[in-house]
Structures are given as C-alpha cells and as structure tokens.
C-alpha positions, 0 to 999 in steps of 0.5 A: 500643640508645641507650635501653639505654645511657642507662638504664645511665648514669642508673643508674650516676650515681644510685648514685654520687650516692647514695654520694658524697652520703650524708656530704655531703648536708647540706653540698652540698645546693645544689650537688647541686641545681644538678648535678641541673638540669644533668643534666636539661638534659644528658638533654634535650639528648641526646634533642634530639640523637637526634631531630636525628640521626633527622631528618637520616637521614630527610632523607638518605633523602628526598634520595637518592630525589629524586636517583634521581627526577631522574636518571630524569627526566633519562634520559626527557628525554634520550630525548625529546630524541633522538626529537624530534631525529629527528622534526625531521630527518625534517620538515627533510629530507622534509616541508618539501620536500613542503609547499613543493611543495604550497604552490607548487601551491596558489599556482599554483591561486590565481593561476589562480583569481584570473585566472578571477575577474578575467575573471568580474569583467570579464564582470560589469562588461560585463553591468552596463554593458549593464543600466545602459545598455539594460535599466534604461530599458526597465524604467522604461518597463515600470514606467510602463506597469504604473502605468497598468495598475494605475490602470486596474485600480483604477478597474475595482475601484471600478466593480465595488465600486459594482456589488456594493454596488448588487446587494447592495442589490437582493438585500436588497430581494428578500430582504425581499419574500421574507420578507414572502411567507413571513410572509403566504402560506407560514406559513398554508400550513404551518399548514394542512399541519400540521392535515392531518398531524394528521388523517392521524396520527389516521387512521393510529392508527385503522388500526393499532388496526383491524389489531390487532383484525382483522389479527392474527387473520387473520395467525394463520389464514394461519400455520396455512395455512402450517403445513399447506402446510409439512406438504404440502411435507414429504410432497412431499419424502418422495415426492421421496426415495422415488420421484422421486430414483430416477427422477432417478438413472436419467435422470442415468445416461442423461446420464452415458452421453451425456456419455461419448459426447461425451467420446469425440468430444472425445478424437477431436478431441484426437487430431486436434490432437495429430496436428497436424490443424487443428481446423476452426473454421468461418468467421464469417458477416458481419452476424451481429449487427446494430447496436442502435438509437441510442436504446438505445446512448445509454442503455446505461450506465444499463442496465449500472449497473441490471442489472450493478452500479455501477461501484464494485461492479464495480471491487471485483470487478476488483481480485480479478484484479490478482494474475492479471496481476501479471507479465503486462504488457502486458494487453489487455482485450477488451470493457472496458466502463466500464473497471473492470479497466483502472482496477484494473490501473493502480492496481497499476502494470500496463500495460493497454489496453482494446478495446470496440465501444461508443462510449459505453463508450469515452468513459467510459473516456477521461474516466477517463484510461484507454487504450481503443480503439473496435474489434471484439475479434477485429479488435483481437486480429488486429492484435497480433503473435505473442507480444506480450502478457502477458495477455488479459482476456475478462470477460463477452464470450463470451456476446455472441458466436456460438460460432465467433467466441468460439472464434476469439477463444480461438485468437487469444489463444493466438497473441498471448500470449507463453510463460507469458502468461495468458488469463482468461475470465469469463461467467455460469455456466449450471450455476446454474438462476437464472442461466439466467433472469437471463441474458436480462435483457441483450438483447445476450446470444446464448447461455450458454457452459458452463465445460467448453466454454471449457475444451475449446476452450482446451486444443484450441488449445494452452493450459494450463488452470490453474483454473476458479473458480465465483464469487459464489453467490446470498445464503444468505437467498435459498435454499430452505432459509434458513427451513426448520428441519426437518433432513430437509427441508433435506437433501432440498432442499440439492441443489436449492438448489445447482442454483438458487442456486449460483455466478452466474459462472465464471472460467477461467484458462489460460496459454500453455505455456513451451517444452518444456511442449507435450508435457506439455499435449498428454498431459493 
C-alpha cells in the first residue's frame, strides 16, 4: 500500500510540474533542477525511512521472542530452585544424620584397627628384638659353617676335576690304541669279509639262474598236480553233498534227540530250583590239582606272552569290557593274571581288586601299582560279604578248575553280588574244532567248558543271563575257502569252515536280578 501511495504522489507531482513549468521552463530551469534534486533526495529519504521502520518492526518481534524465552527460562529456573531446595532439606534432615552415624562408626572401627595395628607393631618389635639378640648370632655361626663346607666342596670339585682330566687322558690313549687296532686288524678282516660277500653274491645269482631254468618248470608241474587234486576235492565235495551230508543229517537228528533228553533233565533240575530244593553241587575234593614245579612257575610269564598274547594285546581286549563294569564298582577280578583288566578298569576310574594264586603274576601286578592279593579264587569269594560287590570278572579261569569248583564259584558270585551286579565269564569256545586242539597247549587246562553249560549253571543258581558273545574268530585267510574260487565248493565247505575257524572264545554276561525280578527269571 505504501508503494501505491508513493507512485500516485510521483504521478501528481510530475503532472503539476509539467503544467507549471511549461510557460516558465526556460526562466525557471535552474530552480527546477534544484527542485528535482530535492525531490530525489526526498524519495531516497522516504525509502530509508521505510527500511528503518521495517527493521524496527523486526527488532521488536525478535525482542518479544527473547522476552518470552527469558520468561520460560526463569520459570524453569524457579522450578529447579524449588526441586533443589526440597532435595537440600532432605539431605539436611535425613542423609546428614545418617552420614554422621556412619562416620562415627567408621571412626570407631579405625580406632579399633589402629589399636590392633599398635598391638601388632609391639609384637613385631618384640619378635625383631628376639631375632636381633638370638637368631642373628646363630645365623652368623651357620653362615661360617656354610663357608667352611663350601670351601671343602670347592676342594672336592677341584680334586674331581683333576681326576676327570686324568681319566679323559687315559680314555684318549685307549681310543688311540683302539683306532690303531681297527686300522691294523679289523679293516683287513672287513676287506676279507667283503670278498666273501661278493663270492656269496655270485653263488646266489647262479642259484637264481638255476631256479629260473629248472625250478619254474617243476613249479608248473606241481601246479598241474594241484589242479588235479582240486578236481578230486570237487568230486569229494559232490560226494559229501550227495551221500555224506544226508548221513550227517541223520546223526544230527540223533544228537538233537539226545539234546532234547538232556533238556528234559535240565528242566527237571530247574523245577527243583523253583521249588526251592538245593541243586546238590558235590563237595570239592582236596588236592585235586597239585602245585606245578618251581622252574615252570618262574617261566610262566614267558608262556603267557608266547601262547596267550602280549600284555598290550590282552590290555586292548580288556578295554572292551570296561562298559560292562561301568556302573559295577567295586569289581573283583578272579584269576587276574598280569592285570590287564585291572589296568583297563583303573584307567576308566572303576575301583577293582584282583586275585591270583600265581605269585609271579601277583608280583607283576604290584609292580604296575595294581591292587592284587595272592589267594585261591573260591576262598577269595567266600571271604566277601553278601551283596558287597558290583561286579565279578572270571576271564579264562573256569577251564583250569574241576567242574564242581567252577560251579561253586558261580554260586558264590551270585551271593556276593548286589542286586543288579554283573558276572562276566570268558573261556575258550569248544564249539570251534581248532580251539579244541589249541586248548591243550596250556598244560594247566583241565577240560573245555561249553557256553551252554555255563548258562545253565548261572540260571540254576539264580542269575539272569544277559547275553553270550562269541569272540575273536580265526582270520579269514586261514579258512578252507580263502583260496577256493569255485562257488559250489565254497558253499559246500562253508559249514566246515564255521566249525573249524569260528570264534575262539565266548563271553557270558549275567546279572543278579533286582528285587521283584526273581519270579520272572524263574519262569524263563
């Protein structure tokens, strides 16, 4: 609106100026020029005044906003003052008395600690005076003795050094003589031996050429003979298949009939047990097994390493049984031998004690740090209380005992086991025919024990048979069918292979029934 008013004023003034100035333009030229200058100055001043007015309005708005901000800041400051005043009153009325009480308690504690420190200082001072007056003179005397001992030790070291130097000189002289001996005597001997080796090499090469020219044809002839023998074996296999196997089946049926009769007898014995009648194990006879000669007893450890396997091999087998006795501590190992099972159980943190009647085996176990007693297995079981053991191991022991004794051993094992306890019996497996031949390598073996016999006795005395494992069959390369390619002949010889090269050992695992399982075991 101000701009519109200024434009109208300029238009009116211009019109008036033109009307007035038209007659007098020439006469009033200078005056009009000065008026025009004044008008331009007036217009410039008017613009500056307008700018000043706008600036004043802006400063007024800024001042108004600053006044509002200061009023808000003053209000916040007033609120902060009120909050600080209430907090100060709380500190004055509540916290200062509490801090004063805590300070008083701290001062009292510090005074008590200072009193204790003062007493400790007095005690330390007394002890220091005692050290100064008594112990320091004694230490000085000990130091003098130590100096004398050190001097003596230094003299002894010097003497030993002189002796060592003398011994070194003598050793050098002996070494020089030995070198001369090697140079003068042994080198010529070695040269002669080299000549003899060259001669032997030439003879060996001639022998190889002779074998190439003569032995290979002979070998080819032997192979032809072997092929003819194989054909005869094939014919024998056909004869076995067509004639002998039917006869064997007949004999097997007779054996099954005999086994059925034996089973009937066993069933009768089982009924006697269920009716709580005693099994009637005959008493043991004294002096059944005599003592072996002392010379054999001393060499027995070498026999075990030669025919039963090295200690490391048996230890590796024993580690397979650790899981059987994982929750069965303590374990009693009957006939522990060199202690491989005891060592495996000890490595697994299972407490175990071994028993063996061989003093040499007991000494070997004790040298390994194993807990072993020298005693008879049955006597060791008889010395245990009822239900005191978690596990009984009887590995390769029953074949060394009379039948009545190992039956009594199984019965005693049931007595000493707690409910859930484990009995493990391992023995050579008589179901494999080759085992029956190897069985008699050990002169202390009495007779093979069949796994079914051990199962029967274990169940008869009230144990629950968990499993019977057949262990460690003979290597496949030792079987009859290992090098036979004819499939019919392989099938014909497979049963014979099973009887000859089957598992070498068996392991029977039995447990003592828990309360309430007795009836179930009896029914089975």
